[in-house]
PDB file with SEQRES, HELIX, SHEET and CRYST1 records, atoms N, CA, C and O in Angstrom:
SEQRES   1 A   64  UNK UNK UNK UNK UNK UNK UNK UNK UNK UNK UNK UNK UNK          
SEQRES   2 A   64  UNK UNK UNK UNK UNK UNK UNK UNK UNK UNK UNK UNK UNK          
SEQRES   3 A   64  UNK UNK UNK UNK UNK UNK UNK UNK UNK UNK UNK UNK UNK          
SEQRES   4 A   64  UNK UNK UNK UNK UNK UNK UNK UNK UNK UNK UNK UNK UNK          
SEQRES   5 A   64  UNK UNK UNK UNK UNK UNK UNK UNK UNK UNK UNK UNK              
HELIX    1 AA1 UNK A   16  UNK A   27  1                                  12    
HELIX    2 AA2 UNK A   39  UNK A   47  1                                   9    
HELIX    3 AA3 UNK A   56  UNK A   59  1                                   4    
SHEET    1 AA1 2 UNK A   8  UNK A  12  0                                        
SHEET    2 AA1 2 UNK A  31  UNK A  35  1                                        
CRYST1    1.000    1.000    1.000  90.00  90.00  90.00 P 1           1          
ATOM      1  N   UNK A   1      88.302 128.623  68.395  1.00  0.00           N  
ATOM      2  CA  UNK A   1      88.213 127.946  69.667  1.00  0.00           C  
ATOM      3  C   UNK A   1      88.354 128.959  70.793  1.00  0.00           C  
ATOM      4  O   UNK A   1      89.183 129.865  70.716  1.00  0.00           O  
ATOM      5  N   UNK A   2      87.565 128.811  71.814  1.00  0.00           N  
ATOM      6  CA  UNK A   2      87.600 129.748  72.937  1.00  0.00           C  
ATOM      7  C   UNK A   2      88.835 129.542  73.796  1.00  0.00           C  
ATOM      8  O   UNK A   2      89.345 128.429  73.930  1.00  0.00           O  
ATOM      9  N   UNK A   3      89.297 130.624  74.368  1.00  0.00           N  
ATOM     10  CA  UNK A   3      90.445 130.548  75.262  1.00  0.00           C  
ATOM     11  C   UNK A   3      90.076 129.746  76.501  1.00  0.00           C  
ATOM     12  O   UNK A   3      88.940 129.796  76.973  1.00  0.00           O  
ATOM     13  N   UNK A   4      91.054 129.001  77.024  1.00  0.00           N  
ATOM     14  CA  UNK A   4      90.835 128.252  78.239  1.00  0.00           C  
ATOM     15  C   UNK A   4      90.156 126.906  78.025  1.00  0.00           C  
ATOM     16  O   UNK A   4      90.011 126.127  78.966  1.00  0.00           O  
ATOM     17  N   UNK A   5      89.751 126.635  76.824  1.00  0.00           N  
ATOM     18  CA  UNK A   5      89.094 125.370  76.529  1.00  0.00           C  
ATOM     19  C   UNK A   5      90.131 124.266  76.329  1.00  0.00           C  
ATOM     20  O   UNK A   5      91.213 124.517  75.798  1.00  0.00           O  
ATOM     21  N   UNK A   6      89.810 123.071  76.745  1.00  0.00           N  
ATOM     22  CA  UNK A   6      90.730 121.950  76.578  1.00  0.00           C  
ATOM     23  C   UNK A   6      91.012 121.719  75.099  1.00  0.00           C  
ATOM     24  O   UNK A   6      90.112 121.807  74.264  1.00  0.00           O  
ATOM     25  N   UNK A   7      92.250 121.427  74.790  1.00  0.00           N  
ATOM     26  CA  UNK A   7      92.634 121.168  73.399  1.00  0.00           C  
ATOM     27  C   UNK A   7      93.088 119.719  73.289  1.00  0.00           C  
ATOM     28  O   UNK A   7      94.216 119.431  72.888  1.00  0.00           O  
ATOM     29  N   UNK A   8      92.196 118.828  73.648  1.00  0.00           N  
ATOM     30  CA  UNK A   8      92.493 117.409  73.575  1.00  0.00           C  
ATOM     31  C   UNK A   8      91.337 116.688  72.894  1.00  0.00           C  
ATOM     32  O   UNK A   8      90.169 116.998  73.128  1.00  0.00           O  
ATOM     33  N   UNK A   9      91.681 115.722  72.046  1.00  0.00           N  
ATOM     34  CA  UNK A   9      90.671 114.925  71.369  1.00  0.00           C  
ATOM     35  C   UNK A   9      91.068 113.461  71.426  1.00  0.00           C  
ATOM     36  O   UNK A   9      92.242 113.130  71.590  1.00  0.00           O  
ATOM     37  N   UNK A  10      90.083 112.591  71.290  1.00  0.00           N  
ATOM     38  CA  UNK A  10      90.320 111.160  71.224  1.00  0.00           C  
ATOM     39  C   UNK A  10      89.769 110.628  69.911  1.00  0.00           C  
ATOM     40  O   UNK A  10      88.700 111.040  69.460  1.00  0.00           O  
ATOM     41  N   UNK A  11      90.511 109.706  69.301  1.00  0.00           N  
ATOM     42  CA  UNK A  11      90.094 109.114  68.036  1.00  0.00           C  
ATOM     43  C   UNK A  11      90.185 107.600  68.163  1.00  0.00           C  
ATOM     44  O   UNK A  11      91.240 107.056  68.490  1.00  0.00           O  
ATOM     45  N   UNK A  12      89.081 106.931  67.903  1.00  0.00           N  
ATOM     46  CA  UNK A  12      89.088 105.471  67.883  1.00  0.00           C  
ATOM     47  C   UNK A  12      89.031 105.052  66.422  1.00  0.00           C  
ATOM     48  O   UNK A  12      88.069 105.342  65.710  1.00  0.00           O  
ATOM     49  N   UNK A  13      90.074 104.369  65.995  1.00  0.00           N  
ATOM     50  CA  UNK A  13      90.200 103.974  64.594  1.00  0.00           C  
ATOM     51  C   UNK A  13      91.176 104.902  63.906  1.00  0.00           C  
ATOM     52  O   UNK A  13      90.815 106.021  63.541  1.00  0.00           O  
ATOM     53  N   UNK A  14      92.413 104.452  63.722  1.00  0.00           N  
ATOM     54  CA  UNK A  14      93.461 105.295  63.148  1.00  0.00           C  
ATOM     55  C   UNK A  14      93.822 104.861  61.725  1.00  0.00           C  
ATOM     56  O   UNK A  14      94.975 104.961  61.305  1.00  0.00           O  
ATOM     57  N   UNK A  15      92.829 104.386  61.007  1.00  0.00           N  
ATOM     58  CA  UNK A  15      93.022 103.968  59.621  1.00  0.00           C  
ATOM     59  C   UNK A  15      93.088 105.167  58.693  1.00  0.00           C  
ATOM     60  O   UNK A  15      93.570 106.232  59.080  1.00  0.00           O  
ATOM     61  N   UNK A  16      92.618 105.001  57.500  1.00  0.00           N  
ATOM     62  CA  UNK A  16      92.724 106.059  56.489  1.00  0.00           C  
ATOM     63  C   UNK A  16      92.020 107.337  56.950  1.00  0.00           C  
ATOM     64  O   UNK A  16      92.625 108.409  56.946  1.00  0.00           O  
ATOM     65  N   UNK A  17      90.782 107.234  57.336  1.00  0.00           N  
ATOM     66  CA  UNK A  17      90.027 108.432  57.722  1.00  0.00           C  
ATOM     67  C   UNK A  17      90.399 108.921  59.124  1.00  0.00           C  
ATOM     68  O   UNK A  17      90.726 110.094  59.304  1.00  0.00           O  
ATOM     69  N   UNK A  18      90.351 108.039  60.104  1.00  0.00           N  
ATOM     70  CA  UNK A  18      90.641 108.437  61.482  1.00  0.00           C  
ATOM     71  C   UNK A  18      92.077 108.884  61.669  1.00  0.00           C  
ATOM     72  O   UNK A  18      92.343 109.828  62.413  1.00  0.00           O  
ATOM     73  N   UNK A  19      93.018 108.207  60.990  1.00  0.00           N  
ATOM     74  CA  UNK A  19      94.422 108.592  61.091  1.00  0.00           C  
ATOM     75  C   UNK A  19      94.673 109.977  60.519  1.00  0.00           C  
ATOM     76  O   UNK A  19      95.403 110.776  61.105  1.00  0.00           O  
ATOM     77  N   UNK A  20      94.065 110.257  59.374  1.00  0.00           N  
ATOM     78  CA  UNK A  20      94.228 111.581  58.758  1.00  0.00           C  
ATOM     79  C   UNK A  20      93.628 112.664  59.650  1.00  0.00           C  
ATOM     80  O   UNK A  20      94.220 113.728  59.836  1.00  0.00           O  
ATOM     81  N   UNK A  21      92.466 112.387  60.192  1.00  0.00           N  
ATOM     82  CA  UNK A  21      91.819 113.357  61.079  1.00  0.00           C  
ATOM     83  C   UNK A  21      92.689 113.607  62.320  1.00  0.00           C  
ATOM     84  O   UNK A  21      92.869 114.751  62.737  1.00  0.00           O  
ATOM     85  N   UNK A  22      93.221 112.536  62.900  1.00  0.00           N  
ATOM     86  CA  UNK A  22      94.057 112.681  64.094  1.00  0.00           C  
ATOM     87  C   UNK A  22      95.332 113.458  63.784  1.00  0.00           C  
ATOM     88  O   UNK A  22      95.718 114.333  64.559  1.00  0.00           O  
ATOM     89  N   UNK A  23      95.991 113.156  62.669  1.00  0.00           N  
ATOM     90  CA  UNK A  23      97.208 113.892  62.307  1.00  0.00           C  
ATOM     91  C   UNK A  23      96.921 115.373  62.077  1.00  0.00           C  
ATOM     92  O   UNK A  23      97.723 116.221  62.471  1.00  0.00           O  
ATOM     93  N   UNK A  24      95.799 115.697  61.451  1.00  0.00           N  
ATOM     94  CA  UNK A  24      95.435 117.106  61.243  1.00  0.00           C  
ATOM     95  C   UNK A  24      95.230 117.812  62.571  1.00  0.00           C  
ATOM     96  O   UNK A  24      95.616 118.971  62.722  1.00  0.00           O  
ATOM     97  N   UNK A  25      94.639 117.142  63.517  1.00  0.00           N  
ATOM     98  CA  UNK A  25      94.425 117.759  64.831  1.00  0.00           C  
ATOM     99  C   UNK A  25      95.752 117.989  65.550  1.00  0.00           C  
ATOM    100  O   UNK A  25      95.922 119.007  66.221  1.00  0.00           O  
ATOM    101  N   UNK A  26      96.696 117.053  65.417  1.00  0.00           N  
ATOM    102  CA  UNK A  26      98.027 117.240  66.008  1.00  0.00           C  
ATOM    103  C   UNK A  26      98.681 118.473  65.396  1.00  0.00           C  
ATOM    104  O   UNK A  26      99.253 119.291  66.117  1.00  0.00           O  
ATOM    105  N   UNK A  27      98.600 118.615  64.080  1.00  0.00           N  
ATOM    106  CA  UNK A  27      99.184 119.790  63.412  1.00  0.00           C  
ATOM    107  C   UNK A  27      98.565 121.095  63.885  1.00  0.00           C  
ATOM    108  O   UNK A  27      99.218 122.138  63.873  1.00  0.00           O  
ATOM    109  N   UNK A  28      97.322 121.038  64.295  1.00  0.00           N  
ATOM    110  CA  UNK A  28      96.630 122.243  64.771  1.00  0.00           C  
ATOM    111  C   UNK A  28      96.850 122.498  66.261  1.00  0.00           C  
ATOM    112  O   UNK A  28      96.275 123.430  66.824  1.00  0.00           O  
ATOM    113  N   UNK A  29      97.683 121.670  66.901  1.00  0.00           N  
ATOM    114  CA  UNK A  29      98.042 121.914  68.287  1.00  0.00           C  
ATOM    115  C   UNK A  29      97.242 121.158  69.326  1.00  0.00           C  
ATOM    116  O   UNK A  29      97.395 121.411  70.521  1.00  0.00           O  
ATOM    117  N   UNK A  30      96.396 120.242  68.904  1.00  0.00           N  
ATOM    118  CA  UNK A  30      95.622 119.456  69.856  1.00  0.00           C  
ATOM    119  C   UNK A  30      96.465 118.310  70.403  1.00  0.00           C  
ATOM    120  O   UNK A  30      97.349 117.796  69.717  1.00  0.00           O  
ATOM    121  N   UNK A  31      96.185 117.915  71.644  1.00  0.00           N  
ATOM    122  CA  UNK A  31      96.731 116.688  72.202  1.00  0.00           C  
ATOM    123  C   UNK A  31      95.782 115.588  71.769  1.00  0.00           C  
ATOM    124  O   UNK A  31      94.602 115.610  72.119  1.00  0.00           O  
ATOM    125  N   UNK A  32      96.289 114.622  71.005  1.00  0.00           N  
ATOM    126  CA  UNK A  32      95.444 113.570  70.457  1.00  0.00           C  
ATOM    127  C   UNK A  32      95.815 112.229  71.059  1.00  0.00           C  
ATOM    128  O   UNK A  32      96.980 111.831  71.070  1.00  0.00           O  
ATOM    129  N   UNK A  33      94.809 111.546  71.556  1.00  0.00           N  
ATOM    130  CA  UNK A  33      94.950 110.174  72.017  1.00  0.00           C  
ATOM    131  C   UNK A  33      94.113 109.313  71.094  1.00  0.00           C  
ATOM    132  O   UNK A  33      92.967 109.647  70.792  1.00  0.00           O  
ATOM    133  N   UNK A  34      94.678 108.212  70.647  1.00  0.00           N  
ATOM    134  CA  UNK A  34      93.953 107.373  69.709  1.00  0.00           C  
ATOM    135  C   UNK A  34      94.088 105.904  70.005  1.00  0.00           C  
ATOM    136  O   UNK A  34      94.922 105.482  70.807  1.00  0.00           O  
ATOM    137  N   UNK A  35      93.253 105.131  69.344  1.00  0.00           N  
ATOM    138  CA  UNK A  35      93.305 103.677  69.472  1.00  0.00           C  
ATOM    139  C   UNK A  35      93.018 103.040  68.123  1.00  0.00           C  
ATOM    140  O   UNK A  35      92.174 103.511  67.360  1.00  0.00           O  
ATOM    141  N   UNK A  36      93.735 101.961  67.846  1.00  0.00           N  
ATOM    142  CA  UNK A  36      93.451 101.111  66.700  1.00  0.00           C  
ATOM    143  C   UNK A  36      93.936  99.713  67.051  1.00  0.00           C  
ATOM    144  O   UNK A  36      95.003  99.568  67.648  1.00  0.00           O  
ATOM    145  N   UNK A  37      93.177  98.676  66.694  1.00  0.00           N  
ATOM    146  CA  UNK A  37      93.608  97.321  67.024  1.00  0.00           C  
ATOM    147  C   UNK A  37      94.827  96.846  66.214  1.00  0.00           C  
ATOM    148  O   UNK A  37      95.473  95.867  66.588  1.00  0.00           O  
ATOM    149  N   UNK A  38      95.136  97.528  65.119  1.00  0.00           N  
ATOM    150  CA  UNK A  38      96.254  97.146  64.259  1.00  0.00           C  
ATOM    151  C   UNK A  38      97.558  97.757  64.773  1.00  0.00           C  
ATOM    152  O   UNK A  38      97.684  98.981  64.814  1.00  0.00           O  
ATOM    153  N   UNK A  39      98.542  96.918  65.171  1.00  0.00           N  
ATOM    154  CA  UNK A  39      99.806  97.458  65.687  1.00  0.00           C  
ATOM    155  C   UNK A  39     100.514  98.381  64.698  1.00  0.00           C  
ATOM    156  O   UNK A  39     101.161  99.343  65.110  1.00  0.00           O  
ATOM    157  N   UNK A  40     100.400  98.102  63.398  1.00  0.00           N  
ATOM    158  CA  UNK A  40     101.028  98.966  62.387  1.00  0.00           C  
ATOM    159  C   UNK A  40     100.432 100.368  62.435  1.00  0.00           C  
ATOM    160  O   UNK A  40     101.163 101.356  62.380  1.00  0.00           O  
ATOM    161  N   UNK A  41      99.117 100.458  62.538  1.00  0.00           N  
ATOM    162  CA  UNK A  41      98.458 101.774  62.620  1.00  0.00           C  
ATOM    163  C   UNK A  41      98.869 102.505  63.882  1.00  0.00           C  
ATOM    164  O   UNK A  41      99.058 103.721  63.863  1.00  0.00           O  
ATOM    165  N   UNK A  42      99.012 101.766  64.994  1.00  0.00           N  
ATOM    166  CA  UNK A  42      99.438 102.409  66.251  1.00  0.00           C  
ATOM    167  C   UNK A  42     100.858 102.954  66.131  1.00  0.00           C  
ATOM    168  O   UNK A  42     101.144 104.045  66.624  1.00  0.00           O  
ATOM    169  N   UNK A  43     101.752 102.205  65.480  1.00  0.00           N  
ATOM    170  CA  UNK A  43     103.129 102.696  65.293  1.00  0.00           C  
ATOM    171  C   UNK A  43     103.147 103.946  64.415  1.00  0.00           C  
ATOM    172  O   UNK A  43     103.853 104.907  64.721  1.00  0.00           O  
ATOM    173  N   UNK A  44     102.375 103.939  63.330  1.00  0.00           N  
ATOM    174  CA  UNK A  44     102.294 105.113  62.459  1.00  0.00           C  
ATOM    175  C   UNK A  44     101.763 106.319  63.228  1.00  0.00           C  
ATOM    176  O   UNK A  44     102.252 107.436  63.060  1.00  0.00           O  
ATOM    177  N   UNK A  45     100.766 106.086  64.067  1.00  0.00           N  
ATOM    178  CA  UNK A  45     100.177 107.166  64.865  1.00  0.00           C  
ATOM    179  C   UNK A  45     101.205 107.729  65.841  1.00  0.00           C  
ATOM    180  O   UNK A  45     101.310 108.945  66.006  1.00  0.00           O  
ATOM    181  N   UNK A  46     101.959 106.849  66.483  1.00  0.00           N  
ATOM    182  CA  UNK A  46     102.970 107.300  67.443  1.00  0.00           C  
ATOM    183  C   UNK A  46     104.020 108.163  66.755  1.00  0.00           C  
ATOM    184  O   UNK A  46     104.456 109.169  67.314  1.00  0.00           O  
ATOM    185  N   UNK A  47     104.428 107.782  65.553  1.00  0.00           N  
ATOM    186  CA  UNK A  47     105.401 108.595  64.802  1.00  0.00           C  
ATOM    187  C   UNK A  47     104.841 109.968  64.455  1.00  0.00           C  
ATOM    188  O   UNK A  47     105.599 110.925  64.298  1.00  0.00           O  
ATOM    189  N   UNK A  48     103.529 110.071  64.335  1.00  0.00           N  
ATOM    190  CA  UNK A  48     102.879 111.345  63.995  1.00  0.00           C  
ATOM    191  C   UNK A  48     102.573 112.196  65.232  1.00  0.00           C  
ATOM    192  O   UNK A  48     102.021 113.290  65.111  1.00  0.00           O  
ATOM    193  N   UNK A  49     102.935 111.690  66.431  1.00  0.00           N  
ATOM    194  CA  UNK A  49     102.692 112.465  67.641  1.00  0.00           C  
ATOM    195  C   UNK A  49     101.377 112.165  68.329  1.00  0.00           C  
ATOM    196  O   UNK A  49     100.939 112.915  69.202  1.00  0.00           O  
ATOM    197  N   UNK A  50     100.744 111.064  67.934  1.00  0.00           N  
ATOM    198  CA  UNK A  50      99.467 110.662  68.531  1.00  0.00           C  
ATOM    199  C   UNK A  50      99.750 109.627  69.602  1.00  0.00           C  
ATOM    200  O   UNK A  50     100.424 108.628  69.347  1.00  0.00           O  
ATOM    201  N   UNK A  51      99.232 109.864  70.808  1.00  0.00           N  
ATOM    202  CA  UNK A  51      99.370 108.874  71.874  1.00  0.00           C  
ATOM    203  C   UNK A  51      98.419 107.739  71.524  1.00  0.00           C  
ATOM    204  O   UNK A  51      97.230 107.812  71.835  1.00  0.00           O  
ATOM    205  N   UNK A  52      98.924 106.692  70.882  1.00  0.00           N  
ATOM    206  CA  UNK A  52      98.039 105.687  70.324  1.00  0.00           C  
ATOM    207  C   UNK A  52      98.173 104.296  70.881  1.00  0.00           C  
ATOM    208  O   UNK A  52      97.765 103.336  70.227  1.00  0.00           O  
ATOM    209  N   UNK A  53      98.723 104.150  72.054  1.00  0.00           N  
ATOM    210  CA  UNK A  53      98.911 102.806  72.580  1.00  0.00           C  
ATOM    211  C   UNK A  53      98.003 102.521  73.763  1.00  0.00           C  
ATOM    212  O   UNK A  53      98.311 101.655  74.582  1.00  0.00           O  
ATOM    213  N   UNK A  54      96.923 103.214  73.863  1.00  0.00           N  
ATOM    214  CA  UNK A  54      96.003 103.015  74.985  1.00  0.00           C  
ATOM    215  C   UNK A  54      94.812 102.173  74.549  1.00  0.00           C  
ATOM    216  O   UNK A  54      94.429 102.193  73.379  1.00  0.00           O  
ATOM    217  N   UNK A  55      94.221 101.428  75.493  1.00  0.00           N  
ATOM    218  CA  UNK A  55      92.995 100.696  75.145  1.00  0.00           C  
ATOM    219  C   UNK A  55      91.880 101.678  74.774  1.00  0.00           C  
ATOM    220  O   UNK A  55      91.881 102.825  75.221  1.00  0.00           O  
ATOM    221  N   UNK A  56      90.941 101.223  73.964  1.00  0.00           N  
ATOM    222  CA  UNK A  56      89.855 102.091  73.501  1.00  0.00           C  
ATOM    223  C   UNK A  56      89.117 102.734  74.668  1.00  0.00           C  
ATOM    224  O   UNK A  56      88.703 103.889  74.562  1.00  0.00           O  
ATOM    225  N   UNK A  57      88.941 102.020  75.779  1.00  0.00           N  
ATOM    226  CA  UNK A  57      88.218 102.569  76.932  1.00  0.00           C  
ATOM    227  C   UNK A  57      88.896 103.812  77.508  1.00  0.00           C  
ATOM    228  O   UNK A  57      88.231 104.665  78.097  1.00  0.00           O  
ATOM    229  N   UNK A  58      90.230 103.918  77.339  1.00  0.00           N  
ATOM    230  CA  UNK A  58      90.950 105.059  77.903  1.00  0.00           C  
ATOM    231  C   UNK A  58      90.967 106.268  76.976  1.00  0.00           C  
ATOM    232  O   UNK A  58      91.356 107.359  77.392  1.00  0.00           O  
ATOM    233  N   UNK A  59      90.549 106.088  75.722  1.00  0.00           N  
ATOM    234  CA  UNK A  59      90.474 107.238  74.821  1.00  0.00           C  
ATOM    235  C   UNK A  59      89.434 108.212  75.357  1.00  0.00           C  
ATOM    236  O   UNK A  59      89.653 109.423  75.362  1.00  0.00           O  
ATOM    237  N   UNK A  60      88.320 107.688  75.800  1.00  0.00           N  
ATOM    238  CA  UNK A  60      87.270 108.505  76.411  1.00  0.00           C  
ATOM    239  C   UNK A  60      86.789 107.805  77.670  1.00  0.00           C  
ATOM    240  O   UNK A  60      85.952 106.905  77.606  1.00  0.00           O  
ATOM    241  N   UNK A  61      87.325 108.223  78.826  1.00  0.00           N  
ATOM    242  CA  UNK A  61      86.890 107.592  80.078  1.00  0.00           C  
ATOM    243  C   UNK A  61      85.364 107.618  80.204  1.00  0.00           C  
ATOM    244  O   UNK A  61      84.722 108.635  79.943  1.00  0.00           O  
ATOM    245  N   UNK A  62      84.814 106.502  80.601  1.00  0.00           N  
ATOM    246  CA  UNK A  62      83.381 106.405  80.769  1.00  0.00           C  
ATOM    247  C   UNK A  62      82.663 105.859  79.545  1.00  0.00           C  
ATOM    248  O   UNK A  62      81.489 105.496  79.620  1.00  0.00           O  
ATOM    249  N   UNK A  63      83.368 105.799  78.414  1.00  0.00           N  
ATOM    250  CA  UNK A  63      82.751 105.248  77.201  1.00  0.00           C  
ATOM    251  C   UNK A  63      82.764 103.737  77.256  1.00  0.00           C  
ATOM    252  O   UNK A  63      83.688 103.142  77.811  1.00  0.00           O  
ATOM    253  N   UNK A  64      81.778 103.128  76.704  1.00  0.00           N  
ATOM    254  CA  UNK A  64      81.707 101.665  76.711  1.00  0.00           C  
ATOM    255  C   UNK A  64      82.517 101.085  75.585  1.00  0.00           C  
ATOM    256  O   UNK A  64      82.576  99.865  75.433  1.00  0.00           O  
TER     257      UNK A  64                                                      
END                                                                             
């Protein structure tokens, strides 16, 4: 990754695949924001350091 580049990612869907991907990015030093409609998945994400309590629209501003 180039120096000075933003180290933030957004993940919509924090289930088996999306949750694992988001946790790996947190371990690599990225700021991760995520969304999942399941409150259990959001709690698991929060424990892993993922900001996961935002509406899907706020994961990527401007996305529909």
